[in-house]
N, C-alpha and C positions, 0 to 999 in steps of 0.2 A: 355618188362616184359608180363607176359600173366594174367590173369583173374582172381582174387582169391578168386570168386565162381562158376566160371565154370571149371577152369583152362586150360583150352583150344584156346579161342579166345586173340587177343591180347588185352589188356588193355588200355582203352581209358580214362577213366574217375576217382575221386579220392571223394571217398564217404564222404562230411562233416562231418555226422553222426563218424563214424565207423574208418572213413581213409581206407577202402577196394578197390586198384585197381578194377574197373570193368569195360565189353566192353560192347559192343552198347545192347547186346543180355541182358545184367541182368541191366541196367538201366533203375529207374523207375522213372525219371521224375526228382526230386530232390535229390533222393539220391539211393542205388545199392538196387538191389533188395530184398536184405537180407534184409535188413534194413526196405525197407518199407510191407514186411509181418509180420514185428513184431511191428512195429506201433500202437497203440491205434485206431481203428478205429471211436471212438468219436471225440476226440480231434486233431487227428493225427501231435501230437507233440511229445510225450511220447511213449518210450517204453512200449509195455502190458507188463501184469505180471500174465497174469490169463486171461483166456476166462470168457463169464456171463457164471450165467448158467441157462440163458431164453432165451435167443438169438442166442448164443455161438458165437459172436464177442469179438478180442482181446480187453481187454479193461487194460486201465493205473489204479494206485494206484488212484490219483485226479477223472478222472470218473467213478468211480466203489465205491461199500459198501461192505464190507464182510458179508453175510450170511452161518453163519453157518461155511462149512469147504470148502466153494467156494464165489463169486463172483458177483453180480448184478451189472451190466450198470446202471448210471442214466435214460436212458433213459426208460429204461425196467423198474427201483423204479418208475421212475413217473408214467408210464403207468398203475400201479398196484396200484395207490395211488387214 
């Protein structure tokens, strides 16, 4: 079976989050590279839903607060108080 991310290399592992088969080049620790790229940079547990309007990090709903049309992460929110 080919890697479902690059489509070229032989797949070696199945991602526990999304179920994609990934090759050794598209494996990032505990998840495939696609899931790793979309994880929240604060908690690293949930998928991100937006980026922080201050620092630009991908954040999940739990780790951010809506501000107007955007979201601000809890770290930047704490720093501004």
